[in-house]
C-alpha positions in Angstrom: 15.3 9.1 25.7 18.2 7.8 24.2 20.9 10.9 24.7 24.7 9.2 23.6 25.6 11.0 20.0 27.6 8.8 17.9 29.5 10.2 14.6 31.9 7.3 14.4 32.5 3.4 15.0 34.9 1.1 16.0 34.0 -2.5 15.6 35.6 -5.9 16.0 34.4 -6.5 12.1 35.7 -6.2 8.6 34.7 -1.8 7.3 33.0 -2.5 3.8 32.8 1.4 3.9 32.0 4.5 5.7 29.7 7.1 4.1 28.9 10.2 5.3 26.4 9.0 7.2 26.4 5.4 6.9 29.2 2.8 9.4 29.2 -0.5 7.2 30.6 -3.5 8.6 31.7 -6.8 6.7 29.5 -10.0 7.8 30.5 -12.3 5.0 26.7 -13.3 4.1 25.2 -10.4 6.0 26.4 -6.6 6.3 25.8 -4.6 9.9 24.7 -1.3 8.7 24.9 1.9 11.9 23.5 4.7 11.1 25.5 7.6 12.8 24.4 11.0 14.0 26.9 12.6 11.1 25.0 14.9 8.9 25.9 15.9 5.3 25.1 18.8 3.2 26.1 20.0 -0.4 28.0 16.9 -0.6 30.2 17.8 2.5 30.2 16.1 5.9 29.5 18.9 8.3 31.4 19.1 11.5 28.5 19.0 13.8 26.0 16.6 14.5 22.2 16.2 15.0 21.9 14.0 18.4 19.9 11.0 17.8 19.3 11.3 14.2 20.9 7.6 13.7 18.1 6.2 15.9 15.3 8.3 14.3 16.7 7.6 10.5 16.8 3.6 11.3 14.0 3.5 13.6 12.1 4.9 10.1 13.2 2.5 7.7 12.1 -0.1 9.8 8.7 1.1 10.1 8.9 1.8 6.0 10.2 -2.0 5.0 7.4 -3.6 7.0 4.9 -1.0 6.2 6.2 -1.9 2.1 7.5 -5.6 2.4 4.1 -6.4 0.1 5.3 -4.4 -2.6 8.9 -5.7 -3.0 10.9 -7.7 -0.4 13.2 -5.8 1.0 17.1 -6.5 3.0 15.9 -6.0 6.2 17.1 -9.0 9.2 16.8 -7.8 12.5 17.3 -4.5 14.1 17.3 -6.5 17.6 20.8 -6.5 19.3 20.6 -10.0 20.4 20.6 -11.3 17.2 24.1 -9.4 16.1 26.8 -11.4 16.5 28.2 -12.1 20.5 31.0 -10.4 20.1 29.0 -7.1 19.7 27.4 -7.2 22.8 29.6 -5.1 25.2 29.2 -2.4 21.8 25.0 -2.4 22.7 25.6 1.2 24.0 25.8 2.5 20.7 24.8 -0.1 18.8 21.2 -0.7 19.9 18.3 1.3 17.9 20.8 2.7 15.3 22.3 -0.7 13.3 20.2 -2.8 11.6 21.5 -7.0 10.3 20.8 -6.5 6.6 21.2 -9.1 3.5 24.0 -8.4 1.5 23.2 -8.2 -2.4 24.6 -6.6 -5.8 23.6 -3.1 -5.8 22.1 -1.9 -8.4 23.5 1.4 -9.7 20.6 3.3 -10.0 19.3 5.4 -7.4 15.6 5.6 -8.0 13.9 8.8 -7.4 10.4 9.4 -7.6 8.7 13.4 -7.5 5.7 13.9 -6.6 6.3 17.8 -6.7 8.2 20.1 -8.3 10.6 21.8 -6.1 14.7 22.3 -5.1 17.0 21.1 -8.2 14.1 19.9 -10.2 12.0 23.7 -9.8 15.6 24.7 -10.4 15.6 23.1 -13.6 12.5 24.1 -14.6 12.6 27.8 -14.7 15.8 27.3 -16.5 14.3 25.1 -19.7 10.9 24.1 -18.9 11.9 20.5 -18.0 12.7 18.7 -15.5 15.7 15.6 -16.2 14.9 16.0 -19.8 11.3 15.7 -19.5 8.9 18.8 -21.2 6.4 19.9 -18.7 3.5 22.7 -18.8 4.9 25.7 -19.2 2.4 26.8 -15.9 3.4 25.2 -12.8 3.9 26.8 -9.4 6.9 26.1 -7.6 6.1 23.1 -5.1 2.8 22.5 -7.0 1.7 18.6 -7.4 2.6 16.6 -10.4 -0.6 15.1 -12.3 1.6 12.2 -12.2 4.2 11.7 -10.4 7.5 11.5 -11.9 10.1 8.7 -11.8 13.8 10.4 -12.5 16.3 7.8 -11.9 19.9 8.9 -11.9 23.8 7.3 -11.5 26.5 7.2 -8.5 28.8 9.7 -9.2 32.0 8.9 -7.6 32.8 12.7 -6.5 30.1 15.6 -6.2 26.4 15.4 -7.3 24.9 12.2 -9.1 24.3 12.3 -12.3 20.6 12.4 -14.0 20.1 9.6 -17.1 17.3 8.7 -19.5 14.6 6.0 -18.7 16.7 4.5 -21.8 20.2 5.4 -20.8 18.9 3.2 -17.5 17.7 0.4 -19.7 21.2 0.3 -21.5 23.0 -0.2 -17.9 20.7 -2.5 -16.4 18.9 -4.0 -19.2 15.5 -3.5 -20.2 13.7 -5.7 -17.6 15.2 -5.1 -14.8 14.8 -1.2 -15.7 11.3 -1.6 -15.9 10.3 -3.2 -12.5 12.9 -0.8 -10.7 10.2 1.9 -11.9 7.1 -0.2 -11.7 8.2 -0.6 -7.5 9.5 3.0 -7.3 6.3 3.9 -8.2 4.3 1.8 -6.1 6.3 2.6 -3.2 6.0 6.5 -3.5 2.2 5.6 -4.1 1.6 3.8 -1.1 3.7 5.6 1.3 2.9 9.2 0.1 -1.2 8.0 0.6 -0.2 6.6 4.3 1.9 9.7 4.8 -0.8 12.6 3.7 -3.4 11.1 6.2 -0.8 11.7 9.4 0.1 15.4 7.8 2.8 14.8 5.9 3.5 15.7 2.0 5.7 12.9 1.0 7.0 15.5 -2.3 10.0 13.5 -3.1 12.1 10.6 -2.5 14.7 7.9 -3.5 14.9 4.4 -3.5 18.1 1.6 -4.1 18.0 -1.3 -4.7 19.9 -4.8 -5.0 19.9 -8.4 -6.2 19.8 -11.3 -4.2 19.3 -14.6 -5.5 18.5 -13.0 -8.8 15.4 -11.2 -7.0 15.1 -7.6 -7.0 14.9 -6.5 -3.3 14.7 -3.1 -1.7 18.1 -1.9 0.2 19.5 1.3 2.2 17.4 3.9 4.0 14.0 4.2 2.9 11.3 6.6 2.8 13.6 8.8 6.1 13.7 13.0 6.1 17.9 12.2 4.7 16.6 10.2 1.9 13.2 12.2 1.3 11.5 16.0 1.2 8.8 15.5 4.1 6.4 19.1 4.3 3.5 19.7 6.5 0.5 19.2 5.3 -1.6 21.6 7.0 0.3 24.8 6.0 0.8 23.2 2.1 0.7 26.0 0.1 2.1 25.7 -3.7 3.5 28.6 -5.7 6.8 29.0 -2.5 8.9 26.9 -0.7 7.2 24.9 1.9 8.8 24.4 5.4 9.8 21.1 5.9 10.7 17.8 9.0 14.3 17.3 6.5 17.7 18.7 6.4 16.5 21.7 4.2 16.7 23.7 7.3 20.1 22.9 7.3 20.7 23.7 3.9 18.9 27.0 4.3 21.1 27.7 7.5 24.2 27.3 5.4 22.9 29.1 2.6 22.6 32.0 4.8 26.1 32.3 6.3 28.1 33.0 2.9 30.0 29.7 2.5 31.3 29.0 -0.7 31.0 25.7 -0.5 34.0 24.5 -1.3 35.8 24.8 1.9 35.3 23.5 5.4 31.7 24.1 6.1 30.8 25.6 9.0 30.0 24.8 12.1 25.9 24.5 13.4 24.6 26.5 15.8 23.0 25.2 19.1 19.9 26.3 17.7 19.9 24.5 14.3 21.0 21.7 15.6 18.3 21.5 18.2 15.3 22.3 15.6 16.8 20.0 13.1 16.4 17.1 15.9 12.8 18.3 16.7 12.0 18.1 12.8 13.4 14.5 11.9 11.5 13.6 15.5 8.2 14.6 14.3 8.5 13.2 11.1 9.0 10.2 13.1 6.3 10.5 15.4 3.3 11.4 12.7 4.4 8.5 10.5 4.9 5.8 13.1 1.8 7.2 15.6 4.7 6.1 18.1 6.8 8.6 20.9 10.5 8.7 20.0 11.4 7.2 23.1 13.8 4.2 23.1 14.4 3.1 26.7 
């Protein structure tokens, strides 16, 4: 079992961006994306990390990129260390399993969110005025209930703070009608295919987000895909609408932070060992259920 914890990387390459979780390096024609063990919640990177989380996210994304390539092409080139630049061989100890070599694209500035069930911010919005992202819904829905038809609810990236929900009409204004229609179609097809697959393996994908880029004028799937960081995963065997659901994602961490009285406007508290261990187990169980492989990398 891989045991090293990676929270920061320092490679002899040009740094393009250090996000909340990922460090991205520019290889001119391609990018190198390293998924660290950092974890974020409520728009803050927490002072604690989750061991092997980055490995789990990378390997799950790899699985889904392979599984869905018949729906839409994606940016993945390789996750194998021998495909990376030769000068990175000395860094294989922390690059291995958590790093993906990808094609460089022009990122389409839309978060493509698909909601199959009403939960989280969608449930809060619905309780307030009966809508989710401006979409009027029946008045009788329960928390965690499945929608008759999944909702496509795009958003844009905010420079700081939360993403901003937008209408499909606004999305068309931003990226053009043809691109917008393709984004919606790809997103719903990806969600349908993945949710049907996952349900057979004991996981409900309640909602998820996709990101896309343009490569030679073609739309392709980028970033991460269908991971516990970008999705809400529930155990199917104990699913019961009318209340919040236990999850395989970082909702466990959010729930702990909510219980501490943290004001979400200051430095976040450290996570206790039991929360770190439980979160690590949840991520790895999601990987094992979906891929039907043990989470062992050696």
